[in-house]
BALOBA-1460 file (C-alpha; in Angstrom, 3 decimals):
// residues 331
<rec num="1" residu="m" x="0.000" y="0.000" z="0.000"/>
<rec num="2" residu="t" x="2.819" y="2.396" z="0.860"/>
<rec num="3" residu="t" x="4.437" y="1.788" z="-2.514"/>
<rec num="4" residu="l" x="1.139" y="2.363" z="-4.343"/>
<rec num="5" residu="l" x="0.508" y="5.620" z="-2.463"/>
<rec num="6" residu="a" x="4.025" y="6.818" z="-3.217"/>
<rec num="7" residu="w" x="3.562" y="6.049" z="-6.913"/>
<rec num="8" residu="s" x="0.213" y="7.886" z="-6.958"/>
<rec num="9" residu="f" x="1.720" y="10.930" z="-5.318"/>
<rec num="10" residu="s" x="4.686" y="11.049" z="-7.647"/>
<rec num="11" residu="s" x="2.411" y="10.647" z="-10.680"/>
<rec num="12" residu="a" x="0.162" y="13.493" z="-9.535"/>
<rec num="13" residu="e" x="3.167" y="15.629" z="-8.714"/>
<rec num="14" residu="a" x="4.662" y="14.988" z="-12.143"/>
<rec num="15" residu="r" x="1.403" y="16.037" z="-13.801"/>
<rec num="16" residu="r" x="1.299" y="19.241" z="-11.739"/>
<rec num="17" residu="m" x="4.889" y="20.005" z="-12.729"/>
<rec num="18" residu="r" x="4.032" y="19.475" z="-16.414"/>
<rec num="19" residu="i" x="1.123" y="21.894" z="-16.094"/>
<rec num="20" residu="d" x="3.338" y="24.445" z="-14.364"/>
<rec num="21" residu="l" x="6.003" y="24.086" z="-17.051"/>
<rec num="22" residu="a" x="3.461" y="24.586" z="-19.824"/>
<rec num="23" residu="e" x="1.974" y="27.640" z="-18.123"/>
<rec num="24" residu="e" x="5.404" y="29.186" z="-17.615"/>
<rec num="25" residu="a" x="6.284" y="28.698" z="-21.271"/>
<rec num="26" residu="r" x="2.956" y="30.027" z="-22.566"/>
<rec num="27" residu="g" x="3.149" y="32.974" z="-20.183"/>
<rec num="28" residu="a" x="6.301" y="34.197" z="-21.914"/>
<rec num="29" residu="v" x="4.345" y="34.997" z="-25.097"/>
<rec num="30" residu="s" x="2.256" y="38.157" z="-25.230"/>
<rec num="31" residu="e" x="0.285" y="39.684" z="-28.067"/>
<rec num="32" residu="a" x="1.678" y="43.134" z="-27.313"/>
<rec num="33" residu="r" x="5.275" y="41.904" z="-27.528"/>
<rec num="34" residu="l" x="4.574" y="40.006" z="-30.754"/>
<rec num="35" residu="l" x="3.275" y="43.183" z="-32.395"/>
<rec num="36" residu="h" x="6.130" y="45.250" z="-30.932"/>
<rec num="37" residu="d" x="8.789" y="42.940" z="-32.366"/>
<rec num="38" residu="i" x="7.138" y="42.599" z="-35.776"/>
<rec num="39" residu="s" x="6.758" y="46.386" z="-35.876"/>
<rec num="40" residu="f" x="10.494" y="46.817" z="-35.300"/>
<rec num="41" residu="l" x="11.436" y="44.508" z="-38.164"/>
<rec num="42" residu="a" x="8.852" y="46.176" z="-40.427"/>
<rec num="43" residu="d" x="9.884" y="49.701" z="-39.396"/>
<rec num="44" residu="s" x="11.903" y="52.218" z="-41.403"/>
<rec num="45" residu="v" x="14.990" y="51.493" z="-39.267"/>
<rec num="46" residu="c" x="15.222" y="48.108" z="-41.041"/>
<rec num="47" residu="s" x="14.165" y="49.645" z="-44.390"/>
<rec num="48" residu="g" x="12.557" y="46.476" z="-45.708"/>
<rec num="49" residu="r" x="15.558" y="44.271" z="-44.794"/>
<rec num="50" residu="a" x="16.888" y="43.741" z="-48.322"/>
<rec num="51" residu="t" x="20.000" y="41.557" z="-48.308"/>
<rec num="52" residu="g" x="23.234" y="43.525" z="-48.040"/>
<rec num="53" residu="t" x="21.633" y="46.789" z="-46.917"/>
<rec num="54" residu="a" x="22.085" y="48.703" z="-43.673"/>
<rec num="55" residu="g" x="18.526" y="47.728" z="-42.740"/>
<rec num="56" residu="s" x="19.344" y="44.057" z="-43.157"/>
<rec num="57" residu="i" x="22.394" y="44.410" z="-40.912"/>
<rec num="58" residu="e" x="20.223" y="46.196" z="-38.324"/>
<rec num="59" residu="a" x="17.762" y="43.305" z="-38.370"/>
<rec num="60" residu="a" x="20.502" y="40.650" z="-38.150"/>
<rec num="61" residu="t" x="22.131" y="42.453" z="-35.211"/>
<rec num="62" residu="w" x="18.807" y="42.691" z="-33.398"/>
<rec num="63" residu="i" x="18.163" y="38.964" z="-33.901"/>
<rec num="64" residu="a" x="21.664" y="38.096" z="-32.650"/>
<rec num="65" residu="r" x="21.064" y="40.154" z="-29.509"/>
<rec num="66" residu="r" x="17.811" y="38.289" z="-28.923"/>
<rec num="67" residu="f" x="19.600" y="34.960" z="-29.347"/>
<rec num="68" residu="a" x="22.144" y="36.006" z="-26.725"/>
<rec num="69" residu="k" x="19.422" y="37.151" z="-24.319"/>
<rec num="70" residu="l" x="17.664" y="33.800" z="-24.705"/>
<rec num="71" residu="g" x="20.876" y="31.978" z="-23.822"/>
<rec num="72" residu="l" x="21.411" y="30.422" z="-27.240"/>
<rec num="73" residu="k" x="25.029" y="29.578" z="-27.984"/>
<rec num="74" residu="p" x="26.898" y="30.859" z="-31.047"/>
<rec num="75" residu="l" x="28.620" y="28.371" z="-33.333"/>
<rec num="76" residu="g" x="32.085" y="29.637" z="-34.125"/>
<rec num="77" residu="q" x="33.154" y="33.228" z="-33.583"/>
<rec num="78" residu="g" x="29.627" y="34.603" z="-33.335"/>
<rec num="79" residu="y" x="25.991" y="34.256" z="-34.268"/>
<rec num="80" residu="t" x="26.388" y="35.750" z="-37.744"/>
<rec num="81" residu="h" x="27.532" y="33.511" z="-40.594"/>
<rec num="82" residu="n" x="28.401" y="35.399" z="-43.779"/>
<rec num="83" residu="f" x="28.098" y="33.908" z="-47.247"/>
<rec num="84" residu="k" x="28.448" y="35.124" z="-50.800"/>
<rec num="85" residu="v" x="25.264" y="35.750" z="-52.719"/>
<rec num="86" residu="s" x="27.151" y="37.156" z="-55.703"/>
<rec num="87" residu="s" x="30.499" y="38.787" z="-56.409"/>
<rec num="88" residu="t" x="29.173" y="42.025" z="-54.916"/>
<rec num="89" residu="l" x="26.571" y="40.898" z="-52.395"/>
<rec num="90" residu="v" x="27.104" y="39.302" z="-48.969"/>
<rec num="91" residu="g" x="24.334" y="37.573" z="-47.019"/>
<rec num="92" residu="r" x="24.191" y="36.947" z="-43.268"/>
<rec num="93" residu="n" x="22.530" y="33.970" z="-41.613"/>
<rec num="94" residu="v" x="22.101" y="34.212" z="-37.841"/>
<rec num="95" residu="i" x="22.455" y="30.889" z="-35.971"/>
<rec num="96" residu="g" x="22.032" y="30.020" z="-32.277"/>
<rec num="97" residu="l" x="22.134" y="26.649" z="-30.503"/>
<rec num="98" residu="m" x="20.010" y="25.354" z="-27.640"/>
<rec num="99" residu="r" x="21.360" y="22.162" z="-26.125"/>
<rec num="100" residu="g" x="18.586" y="19.629" z="-25.647"/>
<rec num="101" residu="g" x="20.026" y="18.025" z="-22.550"/>
<rec num="102" residu="e" x="23.113" y="16.610" z="-20.945"/>
<rec num="103" residu="n" x="22.276" y="12.913" z="-21.091"/>
<rec num="104" residu="s" x="23.392" y="10.322" z="-23.603"/>
<rec num="105" residu="r" x="19.969" y="10.209" z="-25.257"/>
<rec num="106" residu="t" x="20.291" y="13.760" z="-26.579"/>
<rec num="107" residu="k" x="21.467" y="13.235" z="-30.146"/>
<rec num="108" residu="g" x="21.139" y="15.049" z="-33.428"/>
<rec num="109" residu="y" x="19.716" y="18.464" z="-34.284"/>
<rec num="110" residu="i" x="16.386" y="20.010" z="-35.145"/>
<rec num="111" residu="i" x="16.571" y="23.173" z="-37.272"/>
<rec num="112" residu="i" x="13.922" y="25.841" z="-36.704"/>
<rec num="113" residu="a" x="14.321" y="28.534" z="-39.347"/>
<rec num="114" residu="a" x="12.666" y="31.679" z="-40.649"/>
<rec num="115" residu="a" x="13.866" y="34.030" z="-43.380"/>
<rec num="116" residu="y" x="14.298" y="37.628" z="-42.208"/>
<rec num="117" residu="d" x="15.168" y="39.410" z="-45.462"/>
<rec num="118" residu="g" x="12.687" y="41.379" z="-47.546"/>
<rec num="119" residu="l" x="12.386" y="43.439" z="-50.697"/>
<rec num="120" residu="g" x="13.747" y="46.621" z="-49.109"/>
<rec num="121" residu="v" x="13.131" y="49.962" z="-50.777"/>
<rec num="122" residu="i" x="12.134" y="50.009" z="-54.442"/>
<rec num="123" residu="g" x="11.412" y="53.206" z="-56.328"/>
<rec num="124" residu="g" x="11.512" y="55.155" z="-53.096"/>
<rec num="125" residu="k" x="8.824" y="52.967" z="-51.499"/>
<rec num="126" residu="r" x="9.567" y="50.763" z="-48.497"/>
<rec num="127" residu="y" x="8.197" y="47.229" z="-48.443"/>
<rec num="128" residu="p" x="7.683" y="46.493" z="-44.723"/>
<rec num="129" residu="g" x="7.386" y="42.708" z="-44.993"/>
<rec num="130" residu="a" x="5.437" y="42.387" z="-41.748"/>
<rec num="131" residu="d" x="3.873" y="39.034" z="-42.599"/>
<rec num="132" residu="s" x="6.592" y="38.120" z="-45.098"/>
<rec num="133" residu="n" x="8.473" y="37.331" z="-43.002"/>
<rec num="134" residu="a" x="8.850" y="39.394" z="-39.849"/>
<rec num="135" residu="s" x="5.997" y="37.299" z="-38.472"/>
<rec num="136" residu="g" x="7.954" y="34.082" z="-39.021"/>
<rec num="137" residu="v" x="11.113" y="35.471" z="-37.405"/>
<rec num="138" residu="v" x="9.215" y="36.633" z="-34.338"/>
<rec num="139" residu="a" x="7.426" y="33.271" z="-34.100"/>
<rec num="140" residu="m" x="10.807" y="31.520" z="-34.265"/>
<rec num="141" residu="l" x="12.200" y="33.756" z="-31.489"/>
<rec num="142" residu="n" x="9.208" y="33.018" z="-29.276"/>
<rec num="143" residu="l" x="9.595" y="29.273" z="-29.841"/>
<rec num="144" residu="a" x="13.230" y="29.644" z="-28.786"/>
<rec num="145" residu="g" x="12.066" y="31.436" z="-25.652"/>
<rec num="146" residu="m" x="9.444" y="28.814" z="-24.817"/>
<rec num="147" residu="m" x="11.804" y="25.895" z="-25.372"/>
<rec num="148" residu="s" x="14.526" y="27.603" z="-23.328"/>
<rec num="149" residu="i" x="12.092" y="28.044" z="-20.440"/>
<rec num="150" residu="s" x="11.063" y="24.394" z="-20.709"/>
<rec num="151" residu="r" x="14.716" y="23.352" z="-20.750"/>
<rec num="152" residu="d" x="15.541" y="25.529" z="-17.722"/>
<rec num="153" residu="l" x="12.602" y="24.016" z="-15.802"/>
<rec num="154" residu="g" x="13.900" y="20.506" z="-16.337"/>
<rec num="155" residu="r" x="12.559" y="19.411" z="-19.707"/>
<rec num="156" residu="s" x="15.044" y="17.115" z="-21.456"/>
<rec num="157" residu="y" x="15.011" y="16.872" z="-25.230"/>
<rec num="158" residu="g" x="16.096" y="14.037" z="-27.486"/>
<rec num="159" residu="a" x="17.762" y="16.464" z="-29.893"/>
<rec num="160" residu="n" x="19.545" y="19.793" z="-29.809"/>
<rec num="161" residu="v" x="17.912" y="22.741" z="-31.572"/>
<rec num="162" residu="l" x="19.478" y="25.131" z="-34.085"/>
<rec num="163" residu="f" x="17.517" y="28.364" z="-34.411"/>
<rec num="164" residu="v" x="18.336" y="30.029" z="-37.722"/>
<rec num="165" residu="a" x="17.332" y="33.412" z="-39.141"/>
<rec num="166" residu="l" x="17.945" y="32.998" z="-42.852"/>
<rec num="167" residu="d" x="19.009" y="35.770" z="-45.211"/>
<rec num="168" residu="a" x="18.575" y="36.024" z="-48.998"/>
<rec num="169" residu="k" x="15.297" y="34.216" z="-49.492"/>
<rec num="170" residu="y" x="14.624" y="36.828" z="-52.165"/>
<rec num="171" residu="q" x="17.980" y="35.966" z="-53.756"/>
<rec num="172" residu="r" x="16.959" y="32.479" z="-54.912"/>
<rec num="173" residu="m" x="16.955" y="31.197" z="-51.345"/>
<rec num="174" residu="a" x="20.709" y="31.640" z="-51.103"/>
<rec num="175" residu="g" x="20.606" y="31.653" z="-47.295"/>
<rec num="176" residu="s" x="19.166" y="28.164" z="-46.916"/>
<rec num="177" residu="s" x="21.575" y="26.915" z="-49.588"/>
<rec num="178" residu="a" x="24.474" y="28.472" z="-47.646"/>
<rec num="179" residu="l" x="23.242" y="26.805" z="-44.450"/>
<rec num="180" residu="w" x="23.084" y="23.432" z="-46.195"/>
<rec num="181" residu="d" x="26.575" y="23.931" z="-47.670"/>
<rec num="182" residu="e" x="27.914" y="24.827" z="-44.232"/>
<rec num="183" residu="i" x="26.428" y="21.630" z="-42.790"/>
<rec num="184" residu="c" x="27.741" y="19.448" z="-45.641"/>
<rec num="185" residu="s" x="31.237" y="20.938" z="-45.361"/>
<rec num="186" residu="r" x="31.136" y="20.351" z="-41.585"/>
<rec num="187" residu="g" x="31.551" y="24.064" z="-41.044"/>
<rec num="188" residu="l" x="29.217" y="24.206" z="-38.025"/>
<rec num="189" residu="t" x="30.779" y="23.042" z="-34.770"/>
<rec num="190" residu="d" x="28.755" y="22.412" z="-31.631"/>
<rec num="191" residu="p" x="30.543" y="24.483" z="-28.944"/>
<rec num="192" residu="s" x="29.474" y="22.051" z="-26.214"/>
<rec num="193" residu="t" x="31.061" y="18.995" z="-27.791"/>
<rec num="194" residu="g" x="33.617" y="20.440" z="-30.202"/>
<rec num="195" residu="r" x="32.135" y="18.142" z="-32.834"/>
<rec num="196" residu="a" x="31.176" y="19.239" z="-36.337"/>
<rec num="197" residu="i" x="27.496" y="18.913" z="-37.231"/>
<rec num="198" residu="s" x="26.977" y="16.656" z="-40.261"/>
<rec num="199" residu="r" x="24.009" y="16.169" z="-42.574"/>
<rec num="200" residu="s" x="23.249" y="12.812" z="-40.925"/>
<rec num="201" residu="d" x="22.787" y="14.661" z="-37.615"/>
<rec num="202" residu="i" x="19.813" y="16.687" z="-38.894"/>
<rec num="203" residu="k" x="16.543" y="15.155" z="-37.686"/>
<rec num="204" residu="v" x="14.129" y="17.644" z="-39.256"/>
<rec num="205" residu="m" x="14.160" y="21.151" z="-40.714"/>
<rec num="206" residu="v" x="11.242" y="23.412" z="-39.740"/>
<rec num="207" residu="n" x="10.593" y="26.511" z="-41.862"/>
<rec num="208" residu="i" x="8.215" y="29.220" z="-40.598"/>
<rec num="209" residu="d" x="7.190" y="31.468" z="-43.458"/>
<rec num="210" residu="q" x="4.314" y="33.964" z="-43.281"/>
<rec num="211" residu="i" x="2.470" y="32.970" z="-40.143"/>
<rec num="212" residu="g" x="0.689" y="36.102" z="-38.896"/>
<rec num="213" residu="s" x="-2.197" y="36.722" z="-41.273"/>
<rec num="214" residu="t" x="-5.813" y="35.555" z="-41.224"/>
<rec num="215" residu="l" x="-6.619" y="36.814" z="-44.720"/>
<rec num="216" residu="s" x="-6.429" y="33.451" z="-46.550"/>
<rec num="217" residu="p" x="-8.490" y="31.056" z="-44.430"/>
<rec num="218" residu="v" x="-8.895" y="27.384" z="-45.256"/>
<rec num="219" residu="t" x="-12.631" y="27.653" z="-44.613"/>
<rec num="220" residu="p" x="-14.217" y="31.021" z="-45.431"/>
<rec num="221" residu="g" x="-15.086" y="32.914" z="-42.275"/>
<rec num="222" residu="r" x="-12.840" y="30.892" z="-39.950"/>
<rec num="223" residu="e" x="-9.713" y="32.848" z="-39.070"/>
<rec num="224" residu="d" x="-8.095" y="30.440" z="-36.593"/>
<rec num="225" residu="y" x="-6.293" y="28.159" z="-39.026"/>
<rec num="226" residu="m" x="-2.787" y="27.072" z="-39.987"/>
<rec num="227" residu="l" x="-1.207" y="25.157" z="-42.862"/>
<rec num="228" residu="m" x="1.413" y="22.460" z="-42.268"/>
<rec num="229" residu="l" x="3.129" y="20.989" z="-45.321"/>
<rec num="230" residu="s" x="5.393" y="18.113" z="-44.354"/>
<rec num="231" residu="g" x="5.097" y="15.209" z="-46.767"/>
<rec num="232" residu="g" x="3.293" y="13.373" z="-43.971"/>
<rec num="233" residu="y" x="5.914" y="13.971" z="-41.282"/>
<rec num="234" residu="g" x="4.666" y="14.803" z="-37.764"/>
<rec num="235" residu="i" x="0.926" y="14.875" z="-38.471"/>
<rec num="236" residu="r" x="0.019" y="12.640" z="-35.528"/>
<rec num="237" residu="e" x="1.964" y="14.887" z="-33.148"/>
<rec num="238" residu="m" x="0.258" y="17.944" z="-34.639"/>
<rec num="239" residu="e" x="-3.189" y="16.461" z="-34.044"/>
<rec num="240" residu="q" x="-2.229" y="15.678" z="-30.447"/>
<rec num="241" residu="g" x="-0.795" y="19.131" z="-29.860"/>
<rec num="242" residu="n" x="-3.890" y="20.822" z="-31.266"/>
<rec num="243" residu="k" x="-5.960" y="19.406" z="-28.393"/>
<rec num="244" residu="s" x="-3.955" y="21.351" z="-25.813"/>
<rec num="245" residu="k" x="-4.850" y="24.575" z="-24.048"/>
<rec num="246" residu="g" x="-4.799" y="27.692" z="-26.207"/>
<rec num="247" residu="t" x="-4.811" y="25.916" z="-29.581"/>
<rec num="248" residu="g" x="-7.771" y="24.240" z="-31.328"/>
<rec num="249" residu="l" x="-6.926" y="25.601" z="-34.784"/>
<rec num="250" residu="e" x="-8.310" y="24.436" z="-38.098"/>
<rec num="251" residu="l" x="-5.426" y="22.547" z="-39.697"/>
<rec num="252" residu="s" x="-4.676" y="21.784" z="-43.312"/>
<rec num="253" residu="y" x="-1.896" y="19.464" z="-44.476"/>
<rec num="254" residu="t" x="-2.232" y="20.579" z="-48.104"/>
<rec num="255" residu="y" x="-2.083" y="23.970" z="-49.763"/>
<rec num="256" residu="y" x="-5.810" y="24.650" z="-49.914"/>
<rec num="257" residu="g" x="-6.566" y="21.152" z="-51.184"/>
<rec num="258" residu="s" x="-4.462" y="21.407" z="-54.347"/>
<rec num="259" residu="r" x="-1.946" y="18.640" z="-54.993"/>
<rec num="260" residu="d" x="-0.002" y="20.775" z="-57.482"/>
<rec num="261" residu="f" x="0.180" y="23.822" z="-55.218"/>
<rec num="262" residu="t" x="1.091" y="21.637" z="-52.240"/>
<rec num="263" residu="n" x="3.986" y="20.145" z="-54.183"/>
<rec num="264" residu="t" x="5.070" y="23.566" z="-55.443"/>
<rec num="265" residu="f" x="5.062" y="25.310" z="-52.085"/>
<rec num="266" residu="y" x="6.612" y="22.367" z="-50.248"/>
<rec num="267" residu="s" x="9.152" y="21.029" z="-52.730"/>
<rec num="268" residu="k" x="10.007" y="23.972" z="-54.970"/>
<rec num="269" residu="i" x="9.314" y="27.230" z="-53.139"/>
<rec num="270" residu="g" x="10.590" y="28.048" z="-49.661"/>
<rec num="271" residu="d" x="13.731" y="27.588" z="-47.632"/>
<rec num="272" residu="q" x="12.853" y="23.986" z="-46.761"/>
<rec num="273" residu="r" x="13.322" y="23.048" z="-50.439"/>
<rec num="274" residu="i" x="17.001" y="22.126" z="-50.309"/>
<rec num="275" residu="f" x="16.395" y="19.858" z="-47.318"/>
<rec num="276" residu="v" x="13.496" y="18.148" z="-49.089"/>
<rec num="277" residu="e" x="15.708" y="17.666" z="-52.150"/>
<rec num="278" residu="n" x="18.335" y="16.001" z="-49.965"/>
<rec num="279" residu="r" x="15.811" y="13.711" z="-48.272"/>
<rec num="280" residu="i" x="15.920" y="15.415" z="-44.887"/>
<rec num="281" residu="p" x="12.486" y="15.545" z="-43.196"/>
<rec num="282" residu="a" x="11.163" y="19.083" z="-43.548"/>
<rec num="283" residu="v" x="8.079" y="20.979" z="-42.413"/>
<rec num="284" residu="l" x="6.628" y="24.280" z="-43.591"/>
<rec num="285" residu="f" x="4.315" y="26.218" z="-41.276"/>
<rec num="286" residu="t" x="2.405" y="29.069" z="-42.904"/>
<rec num="287" residu="s" x="-0.857" y="30.996" z="-42.921"/>
<rec num="288" residu="g" x="-0.727" y="31.286" z="-46.698"/>
<rec num="289" residu="i" x="-0.102" y="33.929" z="-49.319"/>
<rec num="290" residu="t" x="-2.298" y="37.031" z="-49.173"/>
<rec num="291" residu="m" x="-2.957" y="40.015" z="-51.420"/>
<rec num="292" residu="n" x="-0.510" y="42.001" z="-49.266"/>
<rec num="293" residu="n" x="2.539" y="39.849" z="-49.987"/>
<rec num="294" residu="n" x="5.395" y="41.714" z="-51.671"/>
<rec num="295" residu="k" x="3.441" y="44.963" z="-51.463"/>
<rec num="296" residu="i" x="3.813" y="48.131" z="-49.425"/>
<rec num="297" residu="t" x="0.547" y="47.138" z="-47.721"/>
<rec num="298" residu="d" x="2.223" y="44.215" z="-45.903"/>
<rec num="299" residu="t" x="2.100" y="46.054" z="-42.576"/>
<rec num="300" residu="v" x="1.721" y="44.984" z="-38.968"/>
<rec num="301" residu="e" x="-1.823" y="46.386" z="-38.885"/>
<rec num="302" residu="t" x="-2.969" y="43.588" z="-41.216"/>
<rec num="303" residu="l" x="-1.907" y="40.838" z="-38.801"/>
<rec num="304" residu="d" x="-3.798" y="39.121" z="-35.990"/>
<rec num="305" residu="a" x="-1.650" y="38.841" z="-32.859"/>
<rec num="306" residu="g" x="-4.168" y="36.649" z="-31.041"/>
<rec num="307" residu="i" x="-4.210" y="34.015" z="-33.772"/>
<rec num="308" residu="l" x="-0.431" y="34.257" z="-34.183"/>
<rec num="309" residu="k" x="-0.051" y="33.541" z="-30.468"/>
<rec num="310" residu="r" x="-2.218" y="30.434" z="-30.778"/>
<rec num="311" residu="r" x="-0.184" y="29.279" z="-33.786"/>
<rec num="312" residu="i" x="3.018" y="29.683" z="-31.768"/>
<rec num="313" residu="f" x="1.510" y="27.634" z="-28.943"/>
<rec num="314" residu="l" x="0.569" y="24.892" z="-31.408"/>
<rec num="315" residu="m" x="4.018" y="24.825" z="-33.035"/>
<rec num="316" residu="w" x="5.546" y="24.628" z="-29.558"/>
<rec num="317" residu="n" x="3.224" y="21.752" z="-28.583"/>
<rec num="318" residu="w" x="4.253" y="19.961" z="-31.763"/>
<rec num="319" residu="l" x="7.963" y="20.562" z="-31.189"/>
<rec num="320" residu="e" x="7.691" y="19.301" z="-27.618"/>
<rec num="321" residu="r" x="6.249" y="16.053" z="-28.933"/>
<rec num="322" residu="i" x="8.814" y="15.781" z="-31.725"/>
<rec num="323" residu="a" x="11.815" y="16.557" z="-29.531"/>
<rec num="324" residu="v" x="11.071" y="15.352" z="-26.006"/>
<rec num="325" residu="v" x="13.007" y="12.377" z="-24.657"/>
<rec num="326" residu="r" x="11.225" y="11.720" z="-21.369"/>
<rec num="327" residu="e" x="7.917" y="9.942" z="-20.962"/>
<rec num="328" residu="d" x="6.205" y="13.055" z="-19.554"/>
<rec num="329" residu="k" x="3.988" y="14.522" z="-22.265"/>
<rec num="330" residu="m" x="2.791" y="18.075" z="-22.610"/>
<rec num="331" residu="i" x="-0.610" y="19.208" z="-21.354"/>
């Protein structure tokens, strides 16, 4: 009887701790802060974030500072990894590492990426790029914050996590190609182990691209939706995660029911493409293309912070199920 009572208490205590952990992580995300951060990236100080411009450097520096504040570790001399886009243009990926745990079961790497570059200023007009893709960058930063809180509160993950802000999406996705080349050439070294990260170490690549709008719903009139294109990867975990507190979104695993568009947006367009081509599991999270994309009307006022927050919670729930190593599941 004593043993049974002790087991019951420890089980109840573990459940309470899981609830507390989830509440702490969710509590770190606020609608006001989401809008504040997207507004910064879409503001004139970043001037549309075109690759190689002063505004792009401003954005990359801001992201690197956020990585440092979140406790992510740089790989190499710093967070910024330069690469050549052309003979006259230099791109800058920003990379930070969160160790999944200290036990022997923590192996491999999950990549969570979002492109931060934009069109910049064309013909004297600034293209803010609030949804495309300041929203994705800010979502990625909040996932880093939530996972860091979970890790600090005792959550142990089965993989380490590379958070990557990609440059040069608008330059034929040169940033994701540079990231892949850096992995294949063993140019990324884990500072905790001193070991180079290889392509066989990559468990899955997650790309967050345009995640803040409600203007292209799956079902007309229902704004709380999200698209997940993954070639079938992680759907069960997504369905589980969508039953948790603060989620309950309408999910679509195709691009609005079209096989051709699904294949195009998953396999040919987007920074996950090169990973798909090299047979690395890849996932694209998006809220779809809208009439504001690549226009000066892509402003923060067109976004829905409440729905974005719920999408971040759902992506976090999914990542917890993909990455966790212990038996304790999220609430």
